[in-house]
C-alpha positions in Angstrom: 0.0 0.0 0.0 1.3 3.5 -0.9 1.7 5.8 2.1 -0.6 8.8 2.2 0.7 12.4 2.2 0.9 14.1 5.5 -2.3 15.9 6.6 -2.7 19.6 7.4 -5.3 18.7 10.0 -6.0 16.2 12.8 -8.2 13.4 11.6 -11.5 13.0 13.4 -10.8 9.4 14.3 -7.8 10.4 16.5 -9.6 10.3 19.9 -6.7 9.4 22.1 -2.9 9.5 21.9 -2.6 5.8 21.1 -4.8 6.3 18.0 -1.7 7.6 16.2 -0.1 4.2 16.3 -3.1 2.6 14.6 -3.3 5.3 11.9 0.5 5.5 11.1 0.6 2.5 8.7 -1.4 4.6 6.2 1.3 7.3 6.3 4.6 5.5 6.6 5.9 3.2 3.8 5.9 -0.4 4.9 9.7 -0.9 5.0 10.2 2.2 7.1 7.3 1.2 9.4 8.9 -2.2 9.9 12.0 -0.4 11.3 10.1 2.1 13.4 7.6 -0.3 14.9 10.0 -3.2 15.2 12.6 -4.2 17.8 15.4 -6.7 18.3 15.2 -10.5 18.3 11.8 -12.0 18.9 10.5 -8.6 20.2 9.8 -10.0 23.6 11.0 -6.9 25.3 8.9 -4.7 23.0 5.8 -6.6 24.1 6.9 -6.7 27.8 7.0 -2.9 27.8 3.3 -2.6 27.1 2.4 -5.6 29.3 4.1 -3.9 32.2 1.7 -1.0 32.2 -1.3 -3.4 32.0 0.0 -5.0 35.2 -0.9 -2.0 37.2 -4.4 -0.6 38.1 -5.1 2.8 39.5 -6.7 3.2 43.0 -8.3 6.6 43.1 -8.8 8.8 46.2 -12.3 10.3 46.8 -13.4 13.7 48.0 -10.2 15.5 47.1 -10.2 19.2 46.1 -8.2 19.4 42.8 -9.5 22.8 41.6 -6.1 24.3 42.0 -4.5 21.4 40.2 -1.6 21.6 37.7 1.1 19.3 36.2 4.1 21.7 36.6 7.5 20.3 37.7 11.1 21.4 37.7 14.1 19.5 36.4 17.7 20.7 36.6 16.4 24.1 37.7 14.2 24.6 34.7 10.4 24.8 34.8 8.3 22.2 32.8 4.6 22.6 32.2 4.2 18.9 32.4 6.4 15.8 32.9 6.1 14.5 29.3 9.2 14.7 27.1 10.1 13.3 23.7 12.6 10.5 23.7 15.5 10.6 21.2 14.4 8.8 18.0 16.7 8.4 15.0 16.0 8.7 11.2 12.7 10.7 11.4 12.6 11.5 7.7 11.5 7.9 7.3 8.2 9.2 8.6 8.0 12.8 7.3 10.1 14.8 4.9 10.8 17.5 7.4 11.8 14.9 10.0 13.1 16.3 13.3 12.5 19.9 12.3 8.8 19.4 12.5 9.1 17.3 15.6 10.9 20.3 17.2 8.2 22.7 16.2 5.5 20.4 17.6 7.3 19.9 20.9 7.8 23.7 21.3 4.1 24.3 20.6 3.2 21.8 23.4 5.8 23.1 25.9 7.5 19.7 25.9 11.2 18.9 26.2 12.7 17.6 22.9 15.6 15.1 22.9 17.5 15.1 19.6 19.3 12.0 18.5 22.9 11.9 17.3 21.4 9.9 14.4 18.9 12.7 13.5 18.3 13.2 9.8 18.6 17.0 10.1 21.6 18.9 11.5 21.3 19.4 15.2 21.9 23.1 14.7 18.9 23.4 12.3 16.7 21.5 14.8 17.7 23.8 17.6 16.9 26.9 15.5 13.4 25.4 14.7 12.4 25.6 18.4 12.9 27.9 21.3 11.6 25.2 23.7 13.6 23.0 26.0 16.0 20.8 24.1 18.4 18.0 25.1 21.0 16.3 22.9 21.3 12.5 22.9 24.9 11.5 22.5 26.5 8.3 21.2 30.2 8.0 22.0 32.2 8.1 18.8 35.2 5.9 18.1 37.4 9.0 18.2 37.3 11.1 21.3 37.8 14.3 19.3 34.6 13.6 17.4 32.7 13.0 20.6 34.1 16.3 22.0 33.0 18.1 18.9 29.5 16.8 19.1 29.3 18.0 22.8 30.6 21.4 21.8 28.1 21.7 18.9 25.2 20.8 21.4 26.4 23.4 23.9 26.8 26.1 21.2 23.3 25.3 19.8 21.8 25.9 23.3 20.8 22.4 24.2 20.4 22.3 28.0 21.4 18.7 28.8 23.2 15.7 27.4 21.6 12.3 27.3 24.3 9.6 26.8 22.9 6.2 25.6 24.9 3.3 27.0 22.7 0.3 26.2 23.2 0.1 22.4 26.9 -0.2 21.6 25.9 -3.4 19.7 22.4 -4.5 18.9 20.8 -7.7 17.6 19.2 -7.0 14.2 15.6 -6.0 14.0 14.3 -8.9 12.1 11.2 -7.1 10.9 13.3 -4.3 9.4 15.8 -6.8 7.8 13.0 -8.8 6.2 11.4 -5.6 4.9 14.6 -4.4 3.4 14.5 -0.9 4.9 17.2 1.6 3.7 18.2 3.9 6.6 19.1 7.6 5.8 22.7 8.7 6.3 24.0 10.0 9.6 23.9 13.7 8.8 25.5 14.8 12.1 28.4 12.4 11.8 29.3 13.3 8.2 32.1 15.7 9.2 34.0 13.0 11.2 36.4 10.7 9.5 35.7 7.0 9.9 38.6 5.3 11.6 40.2 2.6 9.5 39.1 -0.9 10.2 41.4 -3.0 12.3 42.3 -6.4 11.1 41.0 -9.1 13.4 43.0 -12.3 14.2 41.6 -15.4 12.6 40.2 -16.7 15.9 38.9 -13.3 17.0 35.2 -12.6 17.6 33.4 -10.1 15.4 31.4 -9.1 18.5 33.9 -9.1 21.4 37.1 -8.0 19.6 35.2 -6.3 16.7 32.0 -4.4 17.4 32.6 -3.9 21.1 36.2 -2.6 20.7 35.0 1.0 20.8 32.2 0.5 23.4 32.3 3.1 26.2 33.6 2.3 29.6 33.5 3.9 33.0 36.6 5.9 32.0 34.8 7.3 29.1 31.8 8.3 31.2 34.2 10.1 33.7 35.8 11.9 30.8 32.4 13.0 29.5 31.4 14.4 32.9 34.5 16.5 32.9 34.2 17.6 29.2 30.9 19.4 29.4 29.2 22.2 31.4 25.8 20.6 30.8 24.0 18.1 33.1 24.5 14.5 31.9 21.8 11.9 32.0 22.6 8.3 31.4 20.0 6.4 29.3 19.7 2.6 29.3 19.7 1.9 33.0 17.9 -1.3 34.2 19.9 -2.3 37.2 19.6 -0.8 40.7 23.3 -1.4 41.5 24.4 0.4 38.4 22.0 3.2 39.0 23.6 3.7 42.4 27.1 3.7 40.9 26.1 6.2 38.3 24.6 8.5 40.9 27.8 8.3 42.9 29.9 9.0 39.8 28.1 12.3 39.5 25.6 11.9 36.7 22.7 14.5 36.9 20.0 12.0 36.2 19.0 8.6 34.9 16.7 7.3 32.2 15.3 3.9 32.9 15.1 2.4 29.4 15.6 -0.8 27.4 15.9 1.2 24.1 12.2 0.5 23.3 13.1 -3.2 22.9 15.8 -2.4 20.3 18.8 -3.4 22.3 19.0 -6.8 24.1 15.8 -8.7 23.6 14.5 -10.5 26.7 15.5 -7.8 29.3 12.9 -6.5 31.8 10.3 -3.9 30.8 11.5 -0.4 31.8 8.5 0.1 34.1 9.3 -3.2 35.9 12.9 -2.0 36.6 11.8 1.5 37.8 10.8 0.9 41.4 14.1 -0.8 42.5 16.1 1.9 40.8 14.2 4.7 42.5 14.7 2.9 45.9 18.4 2.6 45.2 19.1 6.2 44.3 16.7 7.8 46.7 14.1 10.5 46.2 16.2 13.4 44.9 18.0 12.2 41.8 15.9 12.8 38.6 14.8 9.5 37.2 13.0 9.4 33.9 11.4 6.5 32.1 10.9 5.6 28.5 9.7 2.5 26.5 6.0 1.6 26.2 4.3 4.9 27.1 1.0 5.2 25.1 -1.4 7.2 27.3 -1.7 9.7 30.1 -2.6 6.9 32.5 0.7 5.3 31.6 2.4 8.5 32.6 0.5 8.5 35.9 1.6 4.9 36.6 5.2 5.7 35.9 5.1 8.7 38.2 3.5 6.5 40.9 6.3 4.0 40.6 9.0 6.6 41.0 9.6 8.4 37.7 10.3 12.2 37.8 9.0 12.4 34.2 8.5 10.1 31.1 9.8 10.1 27.6 7.6 9.2 24.6 9.3 7.4 21.7 7.5 5.8 18.8 4.3 7.7 19.3 6.0 10.9 18.4 7.0 9.7 15.0 3.6 8.1 14.3 2.0 11.5 15.0 4.7 13.2 12.9 3.8 10.9 9.9 0.1 11.7 10.2 0.2 15.5 10.5 3.7 16.8 10.9 4.4 19.4 13.6 0.7 19.7 14.1 0.4 16.0 14.8 3.3 16.1 17.3 1.8 19.1 19.1 -1.6 17.4 19.2 -0.2 14.1 20.5 1.6 15.9 23.3 -1.4 18.0 24.2 -3.5 14.9 24.2 -1.1 13.0 26.5 -1.1 16.0 28.8 -4.8 16.2 29.0 -5.1 12.5 29.5 -2.7 12.8 32.5 -4.7 15.8 33.9 -7.9 13.7 33.6 -6.3 10.7 35.3 -4.9 12.9 38.1 -8.3 14.7 38.7 -10.2 11.4 38.8 -7.6 9.9 41.1 -7.7 12.8 43.5 -4.3 14.3 42.7 -4.0 18.0 42.4 -0.2 18.0 41.7 2.4 15.6 40.7 3.6 15.5 44.3 0.3 13.8 45.2 1.0 10.8 43.0 2.6 7.9 44.9 2.6 4.1 45.0 -0.6 4.0 47.2 -2.5 5.0 44.1 -1.8 1.8 42.2 -2.2 -1.9 42.7 -1.3 -5.0 40.8 -3.7 -6.4 38.2 -3.9 -10.2 38.7 -5.7 -10.6 35.3 -2.7 -9.8 33.1 -1.8 -12.8 31.0 1.9 -13.8 30.7 3.5 -13.5 27.3 
């Protein structure tokens, strides 16, 4: 089926944030959709992310006055209208010709923090100029440290306000859906200026994984260098273990993002939401802890906050909305999620985010195992 052209209006059948996922196949070419919607291996973690939200039910409080309610919060000294941000998502021109430029415009219109991927299909400087809103830059360590340093400096000069370093995707198992569909990924625009290091010859008995692909994977030494190389707060994305969360806090990172890369990294790891409570207990109440992977609704946001998240990041939904209606779609998606969260809070008796805690949720025994 040929993908439809992007709309200049919001379709009437978009009644909730999750509807964008159902409509996106009409607007994204099948090979690109296989990449965007797919994940690694057998996609067990992709499914687990959604099942984890279904595990929890909301226990509302009655007779609460919420007429002064709001969703405002503060992260790293900066005021946010609501705790919903956009996760870094690569190759967005697969879904819309304007790619991350329109995503940035939509995020700014909805007062949402945008996180721009190293693998964005538009220059990070152009994306920054498209929006005066809150912007973070997602960093992949490069094989050469001078290239990594240059990316950091570019982000600082373009007025990004935080760095998000992804540590769970140095090597990934192939997304079988995307491979079978034959998707062709766009070039890495923001890496074009950096020379590719020459390939090192491997010994005959060497592993293509251990001695090959993982040769340039970041280490604790690289993270310590990064913390000393930037004036921006550094968040680590890809955290699933409580012991590592504690070590990262003690190393001086500004925040954590509990994430399994939306199921794109190691298949079979826990859902991000399932890992969240232990991580929050380990690092204590003060360190910002965000969550991504599996968020589809305002009630999902509520559940994540109840389990210890400071805010959530929305991944695939943003590019589904982008494909349907460009910047307008992204802004509408974020506004819808925000309103869904407000509705959930009001009905649960929570006037502010500080009122949301673990006493407002309980486990759902009816959820079927995978």
